[in-house]
C-alpha positions in Angstrom: 60.9 -89.9 -54.3 58.4 -87.7 -56.4 59.0 -87.8 -59.9 57.8 -85.3 -62.6 56.5 -87.1 -66.3 56.1 -85.7 -69.7 55.0 -88.5 -72.0 52.5 -87.9 -74.6 51.7 -91.7 -74.8 49.3 -93.0 -72.9 50.2 -96.5 -72.5 53.9 -95.4 -71.5 52.7 -92.8 -69.5 50.2 -95.2 -67.2 53.2 -98.1 -67.2 55.3 -95.8 -66.2 53.2 -94.6 -63.2 52.4 -97.9 -62.3 56.2 -98.7 -62.1 56.8 -95.9 -60.3 54.1 -96.7 -57.6 55.2 -100.5 -57.7 58.5 -98.6 -56.5 56.9 -96.8 -53.4 57.1 -93.6 -55.5 55.0 -90.8 -56.6 54.6 -89.1 -59.5 52.3 -86.6 -61.5 52.1 -86.9 -65.4 51.8 -84.2 -68.2 51.3 -84.7 -71.8 52.1 -81.8 -73.7 55.2 -79.1 -73.4 52.4 -76.3 -72.2 51.5 -78.1 -69.5 54.6 -78.5 -68.2 55.7 -76.3 -65.5 58.5 -73.6 -66.1 59.5 -72.6 -62.7 59.3 -74.6 -59.5 61.0 -75.2 -56.2 64.6 -77.2 -56.2 62.7 -79.5 -54.0 59.5 -80.2 -55.7 60.6 -83.0 -57.9 63.3 -85.8 -57.4 63.7 -86.4 -61.3 62.3 -85.6 -64.4 61.4 -88.4 -67.0 61.2 -86.1 -70.3 60.0 -87.2 -73.7 61.8 -85.5 -76.7 59.0 -85.6 -79.1 55.8 -83.9 -77.8 52.6 -83.1 -79.5 53.3 -79.4 -79.0 56.8 -79.0 -79.0 60.3 -80.2 -78.6 61.6 -81.9 -75.2 65.0 -80.3 -75.2 63.2 -77.1 -75.8 61.7 -77.4 -72.9 65.0 -78.7 -71.1 67.1 -75.9 -72.2 64.7 -73.4 -70.7 64.7 -75.3 -67.5 68.7 -74.9 -67.5 68.4 -71.5 -68.6 65.9 -70.7 -65.4 68.8 -72.2 -63.2 66.9 -75.7 -62.7 69.3 -78.5 -61.4 66.8 -80.9 -60.8 67.7 -84.6 -62.7 66.4 -85.1 -65.9 66.2 -88.1 -67.5 65.3 -88.3 -71.5 63.0 -90.7 -73.2 63.6 -91.1 -76.7 62.9 -93.3 -79.9 65.6 -91.8 -81.5 69.1 -93.9 -81.6 71.3 -91.1 -83.0 74.3 -90.1 -81.8 73.7 -86.7 -82.6 70.1 -86.8 -80.6 72.0 -88.2 -77.5 74.7 -85.8 -77.6 72.4 -82.3 -78.0 70.6 -83.9 -75.2 73.7 -84.2 -72.7 75.1 -80.8 -74.1 71.3 -79.2 -73.4 71.5 -80.1 -69.5 69.6 -84.2 -69.4 71.4 -86.1 -66.9 71.1 -89.2 -68.5 69.1 -90.9 -71.8 67.2 -94.0 -72.4 66.2 -95.5 -75.6 62.3 -96.8 -76.4 61.5 -99.6 -75.8 63.1 -99.7 -72.1 62.7 -102.3 -69.1 61.2 -100.6 -66.2 64.0 -102.3 -64.0 66.8 -100.5 -65.9 64.8 -97.4 -65.8 64.5 -97.6 -62.5 68.3 -98.0 -61.8 69.0 -95.1 -64.0 66.5 -92.8 -61.6 68.3 -94.1 -58.6 71.6 -93.1 -60.1 70.9 -89.8 -60.9 69.3 -88.7 -57.9 72.2 -90.6 -55.9 74.2 -87.9 -57.9 72.4 -84.9 -57.3 72.7 -86.1 -53.7 76.5 -86.2 -54.1 76.3 -89.9 -53.0 78.6 -92.5 -55.0 76.8 -95.5 -54.1 73.4 -96.9 -53.3 74.5 -96.6 -49.5 74.3 -92.9 -48.6 77.2 -91.9 -45.7 76.6 -88.8 -43.8 79.2 -89.3 -41.0 78.5 -91.9 -39.0 75.0 -91.8 -40.0 74.1 -94.4 -43.0 70.8 -94.4 -45.0 70.1 -96.8 -47.4 66.7 -95.4 -49.6 65.9 -98.7 -51.4 65.8 -100.5 -48.1 64.3 -98.0 -46.1 67.0 -98.8 -43.7 68.8 -96.2 -41.5 72.0 -96.9 -38.9 73.6 -94.6 -36.6 77.4 -95.8 -35.5 76.5 -99.4 -36.7 73.2 -99.5 -34.6 69.8 -99.7 -36.5 67.6 -97.1 -36.0 63.8 -97.5 -36.3 62.1 -94.6 -37.8 58.4 -94.6 -39.1 57.6 -93.7 -42.8 57.4 -90.5 -42.4 60.5 -90.0 -40.3 62.3 -91.9 -43.1 61.1 -89.7 -45.9 61.7 -86.5 -43.6 65.5 -87.8 -43.0 65.9 -88.7 -47.2 64.5 -84.9 -47.8 66.7 -83.1 -45.4 70.3 -85.4 -46.7 69.2 -85.1 -50.5 70.9 -81.8 -50.2 72.5 -81.4 -46.8 74.9 -78.1 -48.0 71.1 -76.0 -47.9 68.8 -75.4 -45.5 65.2 -76.7 -46.5 62.4 -74.5 -45.8 59.0 -75.9 -44.0 57.1 -74.9 -46.8 59.5 -77.4 -49.3 59.2 -80.2 -46.6 55.6 -79.6 -45.7 54.8 -80.5 -49.3 58.0 -83.3 -50.2 55.9 -85.3 -47.8 53.1 -85.3 -49.2 53.6 -84.4 -52.8 50.0 -85.4 -53.7 48.0 -83.8 -51.3 48.1 -80.3 -49.6 51.2 -80.8 -47.8 51.9 -81.6 -44.3 50.8 -78.7 -41.7 53.6 -77.2 -40.1 52.6 -78.4 -36.4 52.7 -81.5 -37.7 56.0 -81.4 -39.3 57.5 -79.9 -36.4 56.5 -82.9 -34.4 58.2 -85.5 -36.7 61.0 -83.1 -37.2 61.5 -83.6 -32.8 60.9 -87.2 -33.0 63.6 -87.7 -35.6 66.0 -85.5 -33.6 65.2 -87.5 -30.6 66.3 -90.9 -32.6 69.8 -89.5 -34.7 71.0 -87.0 -32.4 69.5 -83.5 -31.7 72.4 -81.8 -33.0 72.3 -83.4 -36.7 69.4 -81.1 -37.8 70.3 -77.7 -37.4 67.1 -75.1 -37.4 67.4 -71.8 -38.9 64.5 -70.0 -37.4 61.8 -68.3 -40.2 63.4 -70.6 -42.7 63.5 -74.1 -42.1 66.2 -77.1 -41.1 69.2 -78.4 -42.4 70.9 -81.8 -41.6 74.7 -81.8 -40.2 76.7 -84.8 -41.1 78.3 -85.4 -37.9 
């Protein structure tokens, strides 16, 4: 997963990035509302961690702008405020979850997994798409009960396609998602990864939309 952190506290921001890295996740960190992206692609981030109180504004204003712009990325609000009114305002404003400071990192990681799972329309830690079974935390995949041996890149590619199997994911989005902090994976290399993944899970499970990208088809 690749997350966006918007948090002005230096110690907490560093701790969040370290905790995510320990879980094998990548992240980008911004400390001000002005530095947060106003527009982004649906596949740019799996989740946003958003502090309510920022040096140059209010986190809920930022959230409202995102939702009005049509951005559906899961957002977990981080706040030191415990009032019911604050939580209700955040949820009504489009937040997917709340966590109150101070919090335990394992709880935050669990909440991240939960909102990402709901976004992918999966009811549990095990994602089931037809007879294809994906376990994101365990980095395990099985087909019709038989374990598959996927490379880390193939697993990441499969997970990106599975996040929204109802949509076609463009090559550009996949390229960037496979290397979120770099320049992206070259299209030629991406096509090789797709070909290798097709060979392992079945060619019919990955549909090519010419000139656009790929779609995972549950079978």
